[in-house]
Each structure stands twice: as structure tokens, then as C-alpha cells.
C-alpha positions as CSV (number, residue, x, y, z in Angstrom):
1,M,18.4,16.7,2.7
2,I,14.7,15.7,3.0
3,K,14.7,14.4,6.6
4,I,12.2,11.6,7.2
5,G,10.8,9.8,10.1
6,I,9.0,6.4,10.3
7,L,6.5,5.1,12.2
8,G,6.4,1.3,12.6
9,Y,9.1,-1.2,11.6
10,G,7.8,-4.3,10.5
11,N,8.1,-5.5,6.8
12,L,7.2,-2.0,5.3
13,G,8.6,0.0,7.8
14,K,12.1,-1.9,7.4
15,G,11.5,-1.6,3.5
16,V,10.6,2.2,3.8
17,E,14.4,2.3,5.6
18,K,15.7,0.5,2.6
19,A,14.4,2.7,-0.1
20,I,15.7,5.6,1.9
21,L,19.2,4.3,1.7
22,K,18.9,4.1,-2.2
23,N,17.7,7.9,-2.4
24,P,20.6,10.3,-1.5
25,D,18.5,13.5,-1.5
26,M,17.0,12.0,1.9
27,E,17.7,10.9,5.3
28,L,16.6,8.9,7.8
29,V,15.9,10.9,11.4
30,A,14.0,8.5,13.5
31,V,12.2,5.3,13.7
32,F,9.0,5.7,16.1
33,T,7.7,2.6,17.7
34,R,4.9,1.2,20.0
35,R,7.4,-1.5,21.0
36,T,10.2,-1.2,23.3
37,P,12.8,1.3,21.4
38,E,15.7,-0.9,22.8
39,S,13.9,-4.0,21.1
40,L,14.7,-2.6,17.5
41,N,17.8,-3.0,15.2
42,I,17.6,-0.5,12.5
43,M,20.1,-0.4,9.8
44,T,21.0,2.9,9.6
45,K,23.5,3.9,12.7
46,T,22.8,7.5,12.3
47,A,19.0,7.4,13.0
48,K,17.4,7.3,16.2
49,V,14.6,4.5,17.7
50,L,12.5,6.2,20.0
51,S,9.2,5.6,21.7
52,V,6.1,7.2,19.5
53,D,5.3,8.8,22.9
54,V,7.8,11.3,22.1
55,I,7.2,11.8,18.5
56,E,5.6,15.2,19.0
57,E,9.5,16.3,20.2
58,Y,10.3,15.9,17.0
59,Q,7.8,18.1,14.6
60,N,10.4,20.4,13.4
61,K,13.2,18.0,13.0
62,I,11.1,15.8,10.5
63,D,10.2,16.8,6.8
64,V,8.2,13.9,6.4
65,L,6.6,11.1,8.3
66,I,5.8,7.7,6.8
67,L,3.3,5.8,8.3
68,C,4.1,1.9,8.3
69,G,0.8,0.4,10.3
70,G,-1.9,-1.4,8.6
71,S,-5.0,0.1,6.9
72,A,-7.5,-2.3,9.6
73,T,-7.3,-0.4,12.5
74,D,-3.4,1.7,12.9
75,L,-4.2,4.5,9.7
76,P,-7.6,5.2,10.1
77,V,-6.6,6.6,13.6
78,Q,-2.7,7.5,13.3
79,T,-3.1,9.5,9.7
80,P,-5.4,12.0,10.9
81,K,-3.4,12.1,14.2
82,F,-0.2,12.4,13.0
83,V,-0.9,15.0,9.8
84,K,-1.6,17.6,12.9
85,L,2.2,17.5,13.4
86,F,4.2,16.0,10.1
87,N,3.6,15.8,6.4
88,V,2.5,12.4,6.0
89,V,2.4,9.8,3.6
90,D,0.6,6.5,3.8
91,S,-0.7,3.2,2.4
92,F,-3.9,2.9,3.5
93,D,-5.2,0.5,1.4
94,T,-9.4,-0.5,2.0
95,H,-10.9,0.6,-1.3
96,A,-14.1,0.8,0.1
97,K,-12.9,3.3,2.7
98,I,-10.8,5.5,1.1
99,P,-13.4,8.5,0.6
100,E,-13.9,8.4,4.1
101,H,-10.7,8.1,5.2
102,F,-10.0,10.9,2.9
103,E,-12.2,13.7,4.3
104,N,-10.5,12.6,7.9
105,V,-7.5,13.6,6.9
106,D,-8.3,16.8,4.9
107,K,-10.0,17.9,7.6
108,A,-7.0,17.6,9.8
109,A,-4.6,18.3,7.2
110,V,-6.1,21.8,5.8
111,L,-6.0,23.0,10.0
112,S,-2.4,22.4,10.2
113,K,-1.7,23.0,6.9
114,K,0.6,20.2,6.3
115,V,0.0,17.7,2.8
116,G,-0.9,13.9,3.7
117,I,-0.8,11.7,1.1
118,I,-3.0,8.7,1.2
119,S,-3.3,5.3,-0.1
120,V,0.1,5.1,-1.8
121,G,1.8,1.8,-2.8
122,W,1.2,-0.2,-6.1
123,D,-2.6,-0.7,-5.4
124,P,-3.8,1.3,-4.6
125,G,-1.5,3.7,-6.1
126,L,0.1,3.4,-9.4
127,F,-2.6,0.9,-10.2
128,S,-4.8,3.8,-9.7
129,L,-2.7,5.7,-12.1
130,N,-3.1,3.0,-15.2
131,R,-6.6,3.0,-14.3
132,L,-7.2,6.6,-14.8
133,Y,-5.0,7.1,-17.7
134,A,-6.6,4.0,-19.5
135,N,-10.0,5.4,-18.9
136,A,-9.0,8.9,-19.9
137,I,-7.5,7.1,-23.6
138,L,-10.0,5.0,-23.9
139,P,-13.9,6.2,-22.6
140,D,-15.7,3.4,-24.9
141,G,-14.3,0.6,-22.4
142,K,-14.1,-1.9,-19.4
143,D,-12.0,-2.1,-17.0
144,Y,-10.2,-5.4,-15.2
145,T,-7.7,-5.8,-12.2
146,F,-6.2,-8.7,-11.2
147,W,-3.9,-9.4,-8.5
148,G,-1.1,-12.0,-7.8
149,K,-0.3,-14.5,-7.5
150,G,0.9,-13.2,-4.1
151,V,0.8,-12.1,-0.6
152,S,-1.4,-9.2,0.4
153,Q,0.2,-7.6,3.2
154,G,-3.3,-6.1,4.5
155,H,-5.4,-9.1,4.2
156,S,-2.8,-10.9,6.2
157,D,-2.6,-8.4,8.6
158,A,-6.6,-8.3,9.1
159,I,-6.2,-12.2,9.8
160,R,-3.9,-11.5,12.3
161,R,-6.0,-9.2,14.0
162,I,-8.7,-11.8,14.4
163,E,-8.8,-13.4,18.0
164,G,-7.1,-16.4,18.3
165,V,-4.7,-15.8,15.6
166,K,-0.9,-16.4,16.5
167,D,0.8,-15.6,12.3
168,A,-1.0,-15.7,8.8
169,K,-0.3,-15.4,5.4
170,Q,-3.1,-14.8,2.5
171,Y,-2.3,-15.3,-1.1
172,T,-4.6,-13.7,-3.9
173,I,-4.6,-15.5,-6.8
174,P,-5.9,-14.6,-10.1
175,V,-8.3,-16.9,-12.0
176,D,-6.3,-17.9,-15.3
177,E,-9.5,-18.4,-17.5
178,A,-10.9,-14.7,-16.3
179,L,-7.7,-13.1,-17.5
180,K,-7.1,-15.1,-20.6
181,A,-10.7,-14.0,-21.5
182,V,-10.0,-10.5,-21.2
183,R,-6.6,-10.6,-23.0
184,D,-8.4,-12.1,-26.1
185,G,-10.9,-9.2,-26.4
186,K,-13.7,-11.0,-25.3
187,N,-15.0,-7.8,-22.5
188,P,-16.2,-10.5,-20.3
189,D,-18.6,-9.0,-17.5
190,L,-17.1,-10.5,-14.0
191,S,-17.7,-10.8,-10.6
192,T,-15.8,-10.3,-7.7
193,R,-15.9,-13.9,-7.0
194,E,-15.0,-15.0,-10.6
195,K,-11.4,-12.9,-10.9
196,H,-9.6,-13.9,-8.0
197,V,-9.4,-16.7,-5.0
198,R,-7.8,-16.0,-1.5
199,E,-6.1,-18.7,-0.2
200,C,-5.2,-18.3,4.2
201,Y,-2.3,-20.0,5.8
202,V,-3.1,-19.7,9.6
203,V,-1.3,-20.5,12.9
204,V,-3.0,-20.0,15.8
205,Q,-3.0,-20.0,19.4
206,E,-3.0,-23.0,21.7
207,G,-7.1,-24.3,22.2
208,A,-8.4,-21.4,19.9
209,D,-11.6,-22.2,18.0
210,K,-10.6,-22.9,14.6
211,A,-14.2,-23.2,13.5
212,R,-14.8,-19.7,14.7
213,I,-11.9,-18.1,13.4
214,E,-12.5,-19.8,9.8
215,Q,-15.8,-18.4,9.9
216,E,-14.9,-14.5,10.8
217,I,-12.1,-15.0,7.8
218,K,-14.8,-15.7,4.8
219,T,-17.2,-13.1,6.2
220,M,-14.7,-10.6,7.0
221,P,-16.7,-7.4,5.1
222,N,-14.1,-5.4,2.5
223,Y,-11.5,-8.7,2.6
224,F,-13.1,-11.9,2.2
225,A,-16.8,-11.8,2.5
226,D,-16.8,-11.4,-1.5
227,Y,-14.5,-14.2,-2.6
228,D,-13.8,-18.1,-2.6
229,T,-12.3,-18.3,0.3
230,T,-9.7,-21.6,1.6
231,V,-8.3,-21.2,5.1
232,H,-5.6,-23.8,6.0
233,F,-4.7,-24.1,9.5
234,I,-0.8,-24.9,9.7
235,S,1.8,-25.4,12.3
236,E,4.2,-22.0,12.9
237,D,7.4,-24.1,11.5
238,E,5.5,-24.8,8.5
239,L,4.5,-21.2,7.5
240,K,8.2,-20.1,8.2
241,K,9.3,-22.8,6.0
242,N,6.7,-22.4,3.0
243,H,5.5,-18.9,3.5
244,S,8.5,-16.6,4.3
245,A,8.6,-15.0,1.2
246,I,6.1,-12.0,0.5
247,P,5.9,-11.7,-3.7
248,H,3.1,-10.2,-5.4
249,G,2.0,-8.4,-8.4
250,G,-0.7,-8.1,-10.9
251,F,-2.1,-6.5,-13.7
252,V,-4.2,-3.5,-14.9
253,L,-6.1,-3.7,-17.7
254,R,-8.8,-1.7,-20.5
255,S,-10.1,-3.4,-23.2
256,G,-12.0,-0.5,-25.5
257,K,-12.9,0.6,-29.1
258,T,-11.7,4.2,-30.7
259,S,-14.1,2.8,-33.5
260,D,-16.8,0.6,-34.7
261,E,-13.6,-1.1,-36.4
262,N,-10.8,-1.0,-33.6
263,S,-10.4,-2.4,-30.6
264,H,-7.5,-1.8,-28.1
265,I,-6.1,-3.2,-24.9
266,I,-3.8,-1.2,-22.6
267,E,-2.3,-3.6,-19.6
268,Y,0.3,-2.5,-17.2
269,A,1.7,-5.7,-15.1
270,L,4.0,-5.9,-12.4
271,K,6.6,-9.0,-10.8
272,L,7.2,-8.1,-7.5
273,D,9.8,-10.4,-5.2
274,S,9.1,-8.4,-2.1
275,N,5.3,-6.7,-2.0
276,P,6.6,-4.5,1.3
277,E,9.6,-3.5,-0.3
278,F,7.9,-2.6,-3.5
279,T,5.3,-0.6,-1.7
280,S,8.2,1.3,0.6
281,S,10.1,2.4,-2.4
282,V,6.4,4.0,-3.9
283,L,5.8,5.5,-0.3
284,V,9.3,7.0,-0.5
285,S,9.1,9.0,-3.7
286,Y,5.5,10.2,-2.4
287,A,7.4,11.2,0.4
288,R,9.7,13.2,-2.1
289,A,6.5,14.7,-3.6
290,A,4.7,15.5,-0.2
291,Y,8.2,17.6,0.8
292,K,8.1,19.6,-2.3
293,L,4.3,20.3,-2.4
294,C,5.0,21.6,1.1
295,K,7.5,23.6,0.2
296,E,5.3,25.5,-2.3
297,G,2.2,26.3,0.1
298,V,0.1,23.5,-0.9
299,F,-2.0,21.6,2.3
300,G,-4.3,19.1,2.5
301,C,-5.5,15.7,1.9
302,K,-3.9,14.1,-1.8
303,T,-4.2,10.8,-3.4
304,V,-1.6,10.0,-6.3
305,F,-3.9,11.3,-8.8
306,D,-3.3,14.9,-7.7
307,V,0.4,14.8,-7.4
308,A,2.5,15.6,-10.9
309,P,4.9,12.8,-11.6
310,K,7.7,15.3,-11.6
311,Y,7.4,15.3,-7.6
312,L,8.5,12.2,-7.4
313,I,11.9,12.3,-8.6
314,S,15.1,13.9,-7.7
315,K,15.9,15.4,-10.9
316,T,15.2,18.7,-11.9
317,N,12.6,19.5,-14.5
318,D,15.1,20.0,-17.4
319,E,17.0,16.8,-16.7
320,I,13.5,14.7,-16.7
321,R,12.7,16.7,-19.8
322,R,15.8,15.9,-21.5
323,T,16.6,12.2,-20.3
324,M,12.8,10.7,-20.2
325,L,9.9,13.0,-22.4
């Protein structure tokens, strides 16, 4: 059994627990939290709920620690810190800062001889792999990625970190005309702003400065500054009634030529009822990979590009050759 620990028990942490229950080769040992442990009610009765303050005591009791914090402020600190103690997997999704995050995690992982797999999920993650495959197959071509319509956990979390914000949901919405032009093989040159719009639904604390909050959202680098962004201030009841679900999805396309006569379009699509539950399932599969790689003596920081598909699944190499190849 692969012994798993979860750090953080928000939507992502809850999804990881559900995913572990679907994988019979895994066992949840403990959930670590910054909240009062007694305030959490988890599904796995054999697992413990503990304060993050005692996490070091579990260094030899956990094979992989899955980090379920946010990319804005949690993971840049947590992943380099905890890879000193455990093999770790995170879902760091600030694309522009992935190289910096990789370097920070790698330095710590090399010293501790642990495996740290970063930026795991569907984008970055599965979409990243499809971009790489498509570029390798169609070197003469163009990449296009469209997200949504759906709730972005990372962007919603970034809004919630703004002073005066009580809760928020952010929807990423593809521009239909841009997506159609790509599928029609027109190979358009599209700016970031031309591909998506962002729509935010925000609940503020009493007396909060809405004008300041809206300005902070719309000018936030790496999240909203490059997009046409609409901010709606709504009540907490309205948020719960109309925006409680967490759907998402998207498309990765590459349009390219293999000769002057022949053009091709590669498209990979996801439609997700629950963004965090799906992301959690990807995290759990890469936790298995981290465990297997560690057993082979591999260490350092890795991304999805570094992990062979066979490490993700519980089947033997012979089984996957016979049933999937």
C-alpha cells in the first residue's frame, strides 16, 4: 500500500481523499491542516486529522505528501519546505512562475534525495503533455489553448486573498469566434485578450472598498491584467445559490502542415463536472509515480514531462502492454 498524506483540506484536499478511496493500492494516513483538527470531518475513519505543526513526526510514516494549497501564496513556500521531508506532489498553476518554482523545489529535493512532482493537474498537466505531443508530431504549426467555460480554483483563490473579499468565484470563458476560427483551420494570430474573457462574482466584507477591490482584481499580474475582466459584486446567498458548483474544462489544439497539400488539427478536450475532483485524481496518479520513482532511486524536482505514463497506473507493465497498447 502506498501511504498518502494530505496537506490542506479544502475542495482539492477533499477531492484527493475521494480519489484515494478509488485506488485500492493507496491508503490515506493523515490529513494535516492549519485549522483546528477537531473542526474537520473526513470520510476515511482510519486516517488521522492533525495539525500541520506535527507533520515532521510522520516523515517515516508517509510515502507521498499531496499538497493541496493555493498557488498564490501556499505552494511557493510549502513545496520546497516539505520536499525536505517527503516525496511531494503539488498543483502549482501560475504558468509564468513554473521555472522559478521548479528551481526552488529542485534544490531542496536534490539535497533531501526526495521526489517532488510539481504543476500536476489538467493545465498545467494533461494539457501540457498534449501540447508537447502535438508539437513533436506537427513541428510546422500553431498551438491554441482554450479554457472553460468553468470555475478556475487558482483565480478564485487569488481573488479571495484580496483584503476585504469574503468569497469569490471566477469563470474563464472562451471567445466562441476565436475557437471556431482555429477549428476551421484559419490559424489566426490571437492575443491573450482575444481568446478568453474572465467573469468574477465577489462577496465583500461589510464596509469594504469595492472600487479598490475591482481595481486590484483587474490589474492583478499573471491572473487578470491581460484579459477583459468583469467583476460582479453579489450577496453571499446569491453566490451559494447560483455559483456553488465547480465545473471546468477546455481544449488544446494544434493546427499544422505535413506538406504543402495536407493540413491537420489535433484536438484534446475535457469536460469536467468538478474541477477539484478531477484535478485531485490527476494528483493521486502522480503520487503513485512519485512513489515508484523514489523506489527506483530517482530524486529531484520533476514535471509531467519527466514521468513516463507507466508510472501513473497500478497495473503491471505486462498488463498495460496487453490491454492498452
